[in-house]
N, C-alpha and C positions, 0 to 999 in steps of 0.2 A: 632407384630400384637397388636392392642388396644383391652382392655377388652370388649368393646361393640361389636367389630366385632367378637370376639371369642364367646360370648355369642349368637349373631345373627347365627353364624355357627353351634353351638351345637343345638339350637333350630329347625333351618330349617333341618338340618341333621337328628335329631330324628324323626320329622315329617315325612320326605320323606322316611326314611328306614322302619318305621312302615306302611307307606301307599304302598310302592313299593316291600315289601318283597314277596308277591305271585308273582309278575312279576319277581323279580329276581330268585325265586324258579323254575318258569316255564322256564326261559331262561337257568338256570343251567341243568334242566332235558332235554332240547332240544339238548343243547351241548353235554351232556353225551350220549344221544341216537342216535344223528346223526353223531358226530365226535369223540366220546369216550372221555376218560380222558387224560390229567387234564381238569377240567372245567375252571379253573382260571389260568391266565398268570401272573407270578410274575417278576417284573422289578425293579432294584435297580435304584432310582432317588435320586436327591440332594434337600434338603430343605434350607441349606445354602452351602457356598462354601466348608465347611468340613464335614458336617454331611448329611448321607444318610438314606433312609429309603425304605421300599419295597412298591412300588404301585402296585395296585391290579387292574386287568381288566378281563372280561370275555374273554376267548380265542377265537379269531377270525380266527387264522392260524393254519395250520399243524404244529406240533412240528418240531424243527430243532435244531441242534448243533450250528447254527450261533448266534454270540452275538447281543444283542438288538441294534436297531438302527432305524433312519428313515426308513420309508416304501416307497420305490420306485417301480419302475416297475420291478426291479429284484425279488421283493417278490410277486408280484400280483398272480403268480401261486399257492402260498401257502395259500392265503385267501380262506377260505371254502364258500360254497353258503350261509349258515346260517351267516358266518362272514360278508359277504358283506351287509347283512341286518342289523346287529348289528352296523357295523361301519357306515353304511349312517344314521342310526337313533341315533348313538352315545350312544345306549344302552350297548354297551360293556364297558362304563365308569362307570357305576352304582355302582361296588363295591368300587369305590373311596369315595362313601359316608362314608365308614368305615374309611378310611384313614382321612377324615375330622374329624370324631368323636374322632380318635386318636390324633389329633392335628398335624398331619404331612401336611396337606393341608388346604387351605381355599376354599370357594366356588368361589372367584374371586382372581385372581392373575396371575403371569407368569406361564406357564406350567412348570412343574418340569423337568429339563434336566438330561442327563445322565452323569455319573462321568467323562468319557472321554472328553465330551464336555465343562464340566466345567473346567477341567485341561487345556485344549487347549485354552481356552478363559477366564483365571482366571480374568482378569482386568474387563472385561465386566460383568462376573456373580457375581462378588463381589457387583456391584452396583444393578443388577437385583434381586438377592436374599436377599436384605436388606428386602423384603416382602416375605410373606409365599407363597409357590407355590399354584396355584389355579385349580379348575376343569375348569373353563373358564376364559375369560379376554379379553382385548382390542385386543391384538395381536391374540387370537383365533379367534375372530370374524371376524377381518379385514384381516386376512392373511391365514387362514388354506386352504381356497379353491384354493388359488394361489400357496401355498406351495404343495398341492396335484397334481396340474397340473405340476409344475416344476420337481417333483420327479417321477411322472408317466411315464415319457419319458426315464428316467434312466435305464441302461440295466445290470449294475453290482453293487454289493454293494459298490464298491470302488467309482464309479461314484455317486452313490446316496450320500454318505457321503461327496464327494467334493461339489457337489451342495448344499447340506444342509449347509455345513460349510460356503460357500462363498457366497451364495445367499439368505439364510434364517435366520440364527442366528442373524446376526447384525440388520436387518430389524425388526425381531420380538422384539429384545431388546429395539430398539428405541421406539416401541408401548407401551412395558411394562413399560418403563422409563416415558413415557409421562402419563400413567394411574397413576402411582406412584405420580406424581407431582400434580395430581388433584383428588387423591383418597378420597373418602367420602362413606357413607353409601348409599346416594341417587345415586351415580354414579354406585356403585356396584349393586344396585337394577336395574338400567337401564340396565346394561350389562347382568344380569340375564334374564331380560325380552326379550332382544334382542336375547339371546341365543336360549331361548325356541322358540322364533318367527322364528328365522332362521332354526331350526331344523323341525318344524312342519308346518309351513307356507310357508316358502320359497318364498316369493313374487317375481315376475318377475323383479320388479325394483332392487331387491338385486342381481339377477343372471346376469342382464344386466350391474349393476355396477361392479361386480367381472370380468365380461368378459372384460370390458373396461380397468380395472386396469392391467389384465393380459396381454393386448396387449403390455404394456410398457416393459414386458419381452422378448418380441420376437425381434430378429433382424429386423430392418426396412428395407422393400424391396426398392429396387432402383426405383425412380419415373418413369413411363412410359414415353418411348421417343415419342414426339409429332410426328405424321406423316409429312415427307417432304411436303411442299407446292409446288404444281405444278406451274411451271412457265408458265404465258400464252404463247401460240404458236405464 
């Protein structure tokens, strides 16, 4: 991470923490009131192929002894009503502003992976994690809705992990590496603006684009058979 990017992260994170502290306090109170404790969810993630850190989120699911992993249809029943709202608006990610202040993350970069995913895809993440993990990024913007759709039809934790490993990790990494090749402050600012726009505005054009892209992941149906032409009597 360049000194300029780190200074930018620190200044923006400080401003947002101060501005959003009442919002975070309200969310914490609502979770405690509606769903009980704990209010925060802790997850070990990797910032380099060898160094982990604790990523913070507002808890959006009922507690479970299951290990962390991609959220598929098998976990849908555990998401609380308040959790659905937090996830849809991405407000559950707000505690990661403190991860940015600590230097574990940046505003823009690849999403921090789980340790076991790094272990299983060591060569790939050795390239992806040359850059500090981010709160948002090119892969997050271009792929997260497709990823949600792919995983939502999974019915077991094993199926969710298989789909994530075979259909998501490499595709997200390609987008992360594309961002890394063209990384600049202006590109990061554009991604931040696009992130806010996608969360709060969600224009119809974006939804249509996502729908068209997602169709590529579906098996193509056989073309309809043309009706037989009647021979003249």
